[in-house]
C-alpha positions as CSV (number, residue, x, y, z in Angstrom):
1,X,-15.7,-35.2,-8.2
2,X,-15.1,-31.7,-9.6
3,X,-11.6,-30.6,-10.7
4,X,-10.5,-27.0,-10.9
5,X,-7.7,-25.4,-12.8
6,X,-4.8,-24.6,-10.6
7,X,-4.7,-21.0,-11.8
8,X,-1.9,-20.0,-9.4
9,X,0.5,-22.4,-11.2
10,X,-0.9,-22.3,-14.8
11,X,2.0,-21.3,-17.1
12,X,-0.3,-19.2,-19.3
13,X,-1.3,-17.1,-16.3
14,X,2.3,-16.8,-15.0
15,X,3.5,-15.7,-18.4
16,X,0.8,-13.0,-18.3
17,X,2.1,-11.9,-14.9
18,X,5.6,-11.7,-16.3
19,X,4.3,-9.4,-19.1
20,X,2.6,-7.1,-16.6
21,X,5.8,-7.0,-14.5
22,X,7.8,-6.0,-17.5
23,X,5.4,-3.0,-18.2
24,X,5.6,-2.0,-14.6
25,X,9.4,-2.1,-14.6
26,X,9.8,-0.1,-17.8
27,X,7.4,2.6,-16.9
28,X,7.8,2.9,-13.1
29,X,11.6,3.4,-13.7
30,X,10.9,5.7,-16.7
31,X,13.4,3.7,-18.7
32,X,12.1,5.0,-22.1
33,X,13.5,8.5,-22.9
34,X,10.3,10.4,-23.7
35,X,7.6,12.3,-21.8
36,X,4.3,10.5,-21.0
37,X,1.7,10.6,-18.2
38,X,3.6,8.2,-16.0
39,X,1.2,8.7,-13.1
40,X,-1.8,7.7,-15.2
41,X,0.1,4.7,-16.6
42,X,0.9,3.4,-13.2
43,X,-2.7,3.9,-12.0
44,X,-3.8,1.7,-14.9
45,X,-1.1,-0.8,-14.2
46,X,-2.4,-1.0,-10.6
47,X,-5.9,-1.6,-11.9
48,X,-4.6,-4.4,-14.2
49,X,-2.6,-5.9,-11.4
50,X,-5.6,-6.1,-9.1
51,X,-7.7,-7.7,-11.9
52,X,-4.8,-10.1,-12.6
53,X,-4.9,-11.5,-9.0
54,X,-8.6,-12.0,-9.5
55,X,-7.6,-14.4,-12.3
56,X,-4.6,-16.0,-10.7
57,X,-6.4,-17.1,-7.5
58,X,-9.9,-17.7,-9.0
59,X,-9.3,-21.5,-9.6
60,X,-11.8,-21.2,-12.5
61,X,-11.7,-23.2,-15.7
62,X,-10.5,-21.5,-18.9
63,X,-14.0,-20.8,-20.3
64,X,-14.9,-19.0,-17.1
65,X,-11.8,-16.9,-17.1
66,X,-12.3,-15.9,-20.7
67,X,-15.7,-14.4,-19.8
68,X,-14.7,-13.1,-16.4
69,X,-15.0,-9.5,-15.2
70,X,-11.4,-9.8,-14.0
71,X,-10.1,-10.4,-17.5
72,X,-12.3,-7.7,-18.9
73,X,-11.0,-5.2,-16.4
74,X,-7.4,-6.2,-17.0
75,X,-7.7,-5.9,-20.8
76,X,-9.5,-2.6,-20.5
77,X,-6.8,-1.1,-18.2
78,X,-4.0,-2.2,-20.5
79,X,-5.9,-1.0,-23.6
80,X,-6.0,2.5,-22.0
81,X,-2.3,2.1,-21.0
82,X,-1.5,1.3,-24.6
83,X,-3.5,4.2,-26.0
84,X,-1.6,6.7,-23.8
85,X,1.7,5.1,-24.7
86,X,1.2,5.1,-28.4
87,X,-0.2,8.6,-28.5
88,X,2.9,9.9,-26.6
89,X,5.2,8.1,-29.0
90,X,3.4,9.5,-32.0
91,X,3.1,13.0,-30.8
92,X,6.7,13.2,-29.8
93,X,7.9,11.3,-32.9
94,X,9.9,9.1,-30.5
95,X,12.8,7.2,-32.0
96,X,15.0,4.9,-29.9
97,X,18.5,6.3,-29.7
98,X,20.4,3.1,-28.9
99,X,20.0,-0.7,-28.7
100,X,18.9,-0.6,-25.1
101,X,16.0,1.7,-26.0
102,X,15.1,-0.5,-29.0
103,X,15.0,-3.5,-26.7
104,X,12.7,-1.6,-24.3
105,X,10.3,-0.7,-27.1
106,X,10.3,-4.4,-28.3
107,X,9.7,-5.5,-24.7
108,X,6.8,-3.2,-24.4
109,X,5.3,-4.6,-27.6
110,X,5.9,-8.1,-26.4
111,X,4.0,-7.3,-23.2
112,X,1.0,-5.9,-25.1
113,X,0.9,-8.9,-27.4
114,X,1.1,-11.3,-24.4
115,X,-1.6,-9.6,-22.5
116,X,-4.0,-9.1,-25.4
117,X,-3.5,-12.6,-26.7
118,X,-4.0,-14.3,-23.3
119,X,-7.7,-15.0,-23.9
120,X,-6.9,-16.8,-27.1
121,X,-4.2,-18.9,-25.5
122,X,-6.8,-20.2,-23.0
123,X,-8.3,-22.4,-25.8
124,X,-5.2,-24.5,-25.9
125,X,-4.1,-27.2,-23.5
126,X,-2.6,-26.2,-20.2
127,X,0.8,-27.5,-21.4
128,X,3.4,-24.7,-20.8
129,X,4.4,-24.9,-24.4
130,X,1.1,-23.1,-25.3
131,X,1.7,-20.2,-22.9
132,X,3.5,-18.3,-25.7
133,X,2.6,-17.7,-29.4
134,X,4.2,-20.3,-31.7
135,X,4.3,-19.0,-35.3
136,X,5.5,-20.3,-38.7
137,X,7.6,-17.6,-40.4
138,X,9.5,-17.4,-43.6
139,X,13.0,-16.0,-43.6
140,X,13.1,-13.2,-46.1
141,X,16.7,-11.9,-45.4
142,X,19.8,-13.0,-43.5
143,X,22.8,-11.0,-42.5
144,X,26.0,-11.6,-40.5
145,X,26.1,-10.0,-37.1
146,X,29.2,-7.9,-36.8
147,X,31.7,-8.9,-34.0
148,X,30.2,-12.4,-33.9
149,X,31.5,-15.6,-35.6
150,X,28.3,-17.5,-34.7
151,X,25.3,-15.2,-34.8
152,X,23.1,-14.7,-37.9
153,X,20.3,-12.0,-38.0
154,X,17.2,-13.3,-39.8
155,X,14.5,-11.0,-41.0
156,X,11.3,-13.1,-41.0
157,X,7.6,-12.7,-41.9
158,X,4.6,-14.4,-40.4
159,X,2.4,-13.0,-43.1
160,X,1.3,-10.2,-41.0
161,X,4.4,-8.6,-39.4
162,X,8.2,-8.7,-39.6
163,X,10.3,-10.3,-36.9
164,X,14.0,-9.9,-36.2
165,X,15.5,-13.2,-34.9
166,X,19.1,-13.7,-34.0
167,X,20.3,-17.3,-34.1
168,X,23.4,-19.5,-33.9
169,X,21.7,-22.2,-35.9
170,X,23.8,-22.9,-39.0
171,X,22.5,-23.1,-42.6
172,X,19.8,-20.4,-42.2
173,X,18.8,-19.1,-45.6
174,X,16.2,-16.9,-47.3
175,X,13.0,-18.8,-48.2
176,X,13.1,-21.3,-45.3
177,X,10.1,-21.7,-43.2
178,X,10.7,-22.1,-39.5
179,X,8.8,-22.0,-36.2
180,X,9.4,-19.1,-33.8
181,X,8.4,-18.7,-30.2
182,X,7.4,-15.1,-29.2
183,X,9.5,-14.6,-26.1
184,X,10.8,-11.6,-24.2
185,X,13.2,-9.7,-26.5
186,X,17.0,-10.1,-25.9
187,X,19.9,-7.8,-26.7
188,X,22.9,-9.4,-28.4
189,X,25.8,-7.8,-30.1
190,X,24.0,-4.4,-30.4
191,X,21.0,-6.1,-32.0
192,X,17.6,-7.0,-30.6
193,X,16.1,-10.4,-31.1
194,X,12.3,-10.4,-30.9
195,X,11.7,-14.1,-31.0
196,X,13.5,-17.5,-31.0
197,X,13.7,-20.3,-33.5
198,X,12.3,-23.4,-31.9
199,X,13.9,-26.1,-34.1
200,X,16.7,-26.6,-36.6
201,X,15.0,-28.4,-39.5
202,X,12.9,-26.2,-41.8
203,X,9.2,-26.9,-42.5
204,X,8.0,-27.9,-46.0
205,X,7.4,-25.1,-48.4
206,X,3.6,-25.5,-48.3
207,X,3.4,-24.8,-44.5
208,X,1.1,-21.8,-44.0
209,X,2.5,-18.8,-42.3
210,X,1.1,-17.6,-39.0
211,X,0.0,-19.4,-35.8
212,X,0.9,-23.1,-35.7
213,X,-2.1,-25.0,-34.4
214,X,-0.3,-28.4,-34.2
215,X,3.4,-27.8,-33.7
216,X,5.7,-30.9,-33.9
217,X,7.1,-32.4,-30.7
218,X,10.6,-30.8,-31.3
219,X,9.0,-27.4,-31.4
220,X,6.8,-28.0,-28.3
221,X,9.8,-29.3,-26.3
222,X,11.8,-26.1,-26.9
223,X,8.8,-23.9,-26.3
224,X,8.1,-25.7,-23.1
225,X,11.7,-25.2,-21.9
226,X,11.6,-21.5,-22.7
227,X,8.3,-20.9,-20.9
228,X,9.6,-22.7,-17.8
229,X,12.5,-20.3,-17.8
230,X,10.0,-17.5,-17.6
231,X,7.6,-19.0,-15.0
232,X,10.3,-20.0,-12.5
233,X,11.1,-16.3,-12.1
234,X,7.5,-15.4,-11.4
235,X,6.6,-18.0,-8.7
């Protein structure tokens, strides 16, 4: 008997759909305050959406999806989308004027990362926990969030980029290594959190930064719960 991947329900594919929807929402409503060729962006989004449904209802195995024309078409459309977006930001020297605009910028970056990293996530098990990027980061700076008695802002590095993570976990300190899940950005107390800590106890000092290939169960459990919060809104 031959078994096929239920692509219509696979968490990795549903998280991809959520990322596409976020781009469509931001740019169809022109939520970012700068001029760009919105018509062309939405044409590219429509191309990506059509290609996405070729993936969602393909019932192909991950290896087939990775080399499929549908995925190539989706990535190509969003690469062009990204190029137009980044060119407009650079040419207009766009700077977000408030926290809401900062969140929208972060959400756009999240969507790009999710879409362009989709092919890589297909090499992991179909467990929902692996539908997002799970990274080891080092906290490089902490600061108290004004007007909050519980939130701490943590500046973190994964060895390649900086992440701003807001947390109510106590005892956060510079130098600690923690796992984060790359999730849709959230706005809290006039700050933007770009990811979420997935556990409370820090890793050992020799844990390498970057993608966690074999996260502990505690981390996987939290990642799984957060992914299910995303996918239940997509189905």
